[in-house]
C-alpha positions as CSV (number, residue, x, y, z in Angstrom):
1,M,-9.9,3.3,10.4
2,D,-9.6,0.4,8.0
3,L,-8.1,2.2,5.0
4,K,-8.5,-0.8,2.7
5,R,-12.3,-0.3,3.0
6,Y,-12.1,3.0,1.2
7,F,-8.7,3.0,-0.7
8,E,-6.4,0.7,-2.5
9,I,-3.0,1.5,-1.0
10,A,0.6,0.3,-0.9
11,L,4.1,1.3,0.1
12,G,6.7,1.5,-2.6
13,T,10.4,1.0,-3.1
14,A,10.8,4.1,-5.4
15,P,10.2,7.8,-4.6
16,I,7.1,8.0,-6.8
17,I,3.5,8.3,-5.4
18,L,0.4,7.8,-7.6
19,S,-2.8,9.4,-6.3
20,C,-6.2,8.8,-7.9
21,A,-9.0,10.6,-6.1
22,H,-11.9,10.9,-8.6
23,G,-12.1,7.4,-10.0
24,G,-14.1,5.8,-7.1
25,F,-17.1,3.6,-7.8
26,K,-18.5,2.7,-4.4
27,K,-21.7,4.5,-3.2
28,P,-22.4,3.4,0.4
29,R,-25.9,4.3,1.4
30,R,-24.7,5.3,4.9
31,I,-22.7,8.1,3.4
32,P,-25.0,10.9,2.2
33,D,-24.6,12.5,-1.2
34,K,-22.7,15.9,-1.4
35,L,-25.0,18.9,-1.6
36,Q,-22.8,20.9,-4.0
37,G,-20.1,20.5,-6.6
38,P,-19.4,17.9,-9.4
39,R,-20.7,14.4,-8.8
40,I,-19.4,12.7,-11.9
41,P,-16.2,10.6,-11.5
42,D,-13.2,10.9,-13.8
43,E,-14.2,7.8,-15.8
44,N,-11.7,4.9,-15.9
45,T,-9.0,6.8,-14.0
46,Y,-9.1,4.1,-11.2
47,F,-8.7,1.3,-13.7
48,I,-6.0,3.0,-15.7
49,A,-4.1,3.7,-12.5
50,K,-4.4,0.0,-11.7
51,Q,-3.0,-1.0,-15.1
52,I,-0.1,1.4,-14.7
53,I,0.7,-0.1,-11.3
54,Y,0.4,-3.6,-12.6
55,E,2.7,-2.9,-15.6
56,L,5.3,-1.3,-13.3
57,K,5.3,-4.3,-11.0
58,K,5.8,-6.6,-14.0
59,Q,9.0,-4.7,-14.7
60,N,10.0,-4.8,-11.0
61,Y,9.2,-1.1,-10.2
62,N,7.0,-0.7,-7.1
63,I,5.7,2.8,-6.5
64,F,3.7,4.1,-3.6
65,Y,0.0,4.6,-4.4
66,I,-3.4,5.5,-3.0
67,L,-6.5,5.0,-5.1
68,N,-9.8,6.2,-3.8
69,K,-12.7,3.7,-4.1
70,I,-15.6,6.0,-3.0
71,H,-17.7,7.7,-5.7
72,R,-17.4,11.4,-6.3
73,S,-21.1,11.9,-5.6
74,K,-20.2,11.0,-1.9
75,I,-16.7,12.6,-1.5
76,D,-14.5,14.9,-3.5
77,L,-11.0,14.5,-2.2
78,N,-9.7,17.4,-4.4
79,R,-11.6,20.0,-2.4
80,P,-10.8,21.3,1.1
81,A,-12.7,19.6,3.9
82,P,-14.7,22.6,5.1
83,S,-16.3,22.9,1.6
84,Q,-19.8,21.5,0.8
85,M,-18.2,20.4,-2.5
86,A,-15.9,18.0,-0.6
87,F,-18.7,16.0,1.2
88,N,-21.9,16.4,3.1
89,Q,-20.8,18.1,6.3
90,S,-23.3,16.1,8.3
91,S,-21.3,12.9,7.7
92,D,-18.6,12.1,10.1
93,E,-17.6,9.0,8.0
94,A,-17.1,11.2,4.9
95,R,-15.0,13.6,6.9
96,N,-12.9,10.8,8.3
97,I,-12.3,9.4,4.8
98,H,-11.3,12.8,3.5
99,H,-8.8,13.3,6.3
100,A,-7.5,9.8,6.0
101,Y,-6.7,10.2,2.3
102,H,-4.8,13.4,2.8
103,D,-3.0,12.2,6.0
104,Q,-1.9,9.0,4.1
105,L,-0.7,11.0,1.1
106,I,1.3,13.3,3.4
107,K,2.8,10.3,5.3
108,F,3.8,8.7,2.0
109,A,5.5,12.0,0.9
110,Q,7.4,12.3,4.2
111,E,8.5,8.7,3.9
112,C,9.8,9.2,0.4
113,V,11.8,12.3,1.4
114,S,13.1,10.6,4.5
115,T,14.2,7.4,2.6
116,Y,15.1,8.8,-0.9
117,D,15.7,12.5,-0.2
118,R,13.1,13.3,-2.9
119,C,9.5,12.6,-3.9
120,L,7.4,12.8,-7.1
121,I,3.6,12.9,-6.6
122,L,1.5,12.2,-9.7
123,D,-2.2,13.1,-9.0
124,F,-4.3,11.5,-11.7
125,H,-7.5,13.1,-13.0
126,G,-9.6,13.4,-16.1
127,F,-11.4,16.1,-18.1
128,A,-13.6,16.4,-21.2
129,K,-12.4,18.6,-24.0
130,P,-14.8,21.5,-24.5
131,Y,-13.6,21.8,-28.1
132,K,-11.3,20.1,-30.5
133,D,-8.2,22.4,-30.1
134,Y,-7.8,21.5,-26.4
135,P,-4.7,19.5,-25.6
136,D,-5.0,15.8,-24.8
137,I,-3.2,16.1,-21.5
138,I,-2.7,19.0,-19.1
139,F,-0.2,19.2,-16.2
140,G,-1.2,21.2,-13.1
141,H,1.4,22.2,-10.6
142,L,0.3,25.8,-9.7
143,F,2.5,27.0,-12.6
144,G,5.6,25.4,-11.1
145,N,5.0,26.2,-7.4
146,T,4.7,22.5,-6.5
147,L,8.0,21.7,-8.3
148,S,11.2,22.1,-6.3
149,L,13.5,19.3,-7.6
150,F,15.7,20.2,-10.5
151,Q,16.7,18.0,-13.4
152,E,18.7,20.8,-15.0
153,S,18.6,24.0,-13.1
154,D,19.7,26.2,-16.1
155,K,16.6,25.2,-18.2
156,E,13.6,27.4,-18.4
157,D,10.9,24.9,-19.4
158,C,9.6,21.5,-18.1
159,A,13.1,20.1,-18.7
160,K,14.2,22.0,-15.6
161,Y,12.3,19.7,-13.3
162,W,12.8,16.1,-12.3
163,G,9.8,14.0,-13.2
164,C,8.2,16.8,-15.2
165,F,11.0,16.4,-17.7
166,Q,10.5,12.7,-18.2
167,L,6.7,13.0,-18.4
168,D,6.9,15.8,-20.9
169,Q,9.5,14.1,-23.0
170,E,7.5,10.9,-23.4
171,I,3.9,12.2,-23.5
172,S,4.6,14.9,-26.1
173,Q,5.7,12.3,-28.6
174,R,2.2,10.9,-28.9
175,F,-0.3,13.4,-27.4
176,S,-0.8,17.1,-27.4
177,L,0.4,18.4,-24.0
178,D,0.1,21.6,-22.0
179,N,2.9,21.3,-19.4
180,G,1.3,24.0,-17.2
181,L,4.4,26.2,-16.7
182,A,2.9,29.2,-18.5
183,L,-0.7,30.4,-18.3
184,T,-2.6,29.4,-21.4
185,N,-6.2,29.4,-22.6
186,F,-6.5,25.8,-21.5
187,N,-4.8,25.2,-18.2
188,L,-6.1,27.8,-15.8
189,S,-8.9,25.4,-14.7
190,Y,-6.4,22.6,-14.2
191,S,-3.5,24.5,-12.7
192,G,-3.6,22.2,-9.6
193,G,-6.4,21.3,-7.1
194,Y,-6.5,20.9,-3.4
195,I,-4.4,17.7,-3.5
196,T,-1.4,19.2,-5.2
197,Q,-1.9,22.5,-3.3
198,Q,-0.9,20.6,-0.1
199,F,2.6,20.4,-1.5
200,Y,3.0,24.1,-2.4
201,N,6.6,25.1,-2.1
202,K,7.5,21.9,-0.2
203,D,11.2,21.1,-0.3
204,K,12.3,18.0,-2.1
205,I,8.8,17.3,-3.5
206,N,7.5,17.6,-7.0
207,A,3.7,17.3,-7.3
208,I,2.0,17.2,-10.7
209,Q,-1.7,16.9,-11.4
210,I,-2.2,14.9,-14.6
211,E,-5.4,15.8,-16.4
212,L,-6.2,13.1,-19.0
213,S,-8.8,13.8,-21.7
214,K,-11.9,11.6,-21.9
215,A,-11.0,10.7,-25.5
216,I,-8.0,8.8,-24.1
217,R,-9.7,7.3,-21.1
218,V,-12.6,5.7,-23.0
219,N,-10.7,4.5,-26.1
220,S,-8.9,1.2,-25.3
221,E,-6.2,1.7,-27.9
222,R,-5.4,5.3,-26.8
223,T,-5.6,4.2,-23.1
224,K,-3.0,1.5,-23.9
225,V,-0.7,4.0,-25.6
226,F,-1.0,6.4,-22.7
227,K,-0.4,3.6,-20.1
228,N,2.8,2.5,-21.9
229,I,4.1,6.0,-22.2
230,L,3.4,6.8,-18.5
231,V,5.1,3.6,-17.4
232,K,8.1,4.4,-19.5
233,A,8.3,7.9,-18.1
234,I,8.0,6.7,-14.5
235,I,10.8,4.2,-15.0
236,Q,13.0,6.8,-16.6
237,T,12.3,9.2,-13.7
238,V,13.3,6.5,-11.2
239,N,16.4,5.7,-13.2
240,D,17.4,9.3,-13.5
241,F,17.2,9.7,-9.7
């Protein structure tokens, strides 16, 4: 399978993987629409991910990444393959794309662990605040069950975990954040989808679903602030490795 037809993908030289599953924009007619589940993409996530990667490269940091190009009306990569919400089960191409994405993500994670003895997976998504008091950004990691790498093992909050610590430290300075470690009124729906679930209790891997509010994704100034913050947090994570 020609992965570049469906994904933007690259190996990295640092133990960080950026996944972006719901930002796709291509709607090939040969792939039938899904019969169930959300069909609206996470607006601008693909392009924000590209900006993050570009800015990191400018500063000589090359991370692993896999960005899906196929529209969510065709395939939802954050749902298990047998589900009608993942893709139209009549389409072998959709099934192959779904499998290829997850196979590549797992291969990247294995390579990170093999080469660097650790891996941080950032799975980038978006949501719309149902009301004003919702946080701007929500972390999903199955309430800590996809986090196994410690920053400071004696801590009891996000500061305990490598990657989570740096993200929390930088993001919370500018945006309201739910770090996902305790059940709240906001984060149950975003506790971690199928992508992060693949890394449940995996040794030497931290996997965090980053849910970014629409208000940040569609406002260019807020997008720029978020991009710069995330880039800084990723660089700090690599330097703290």
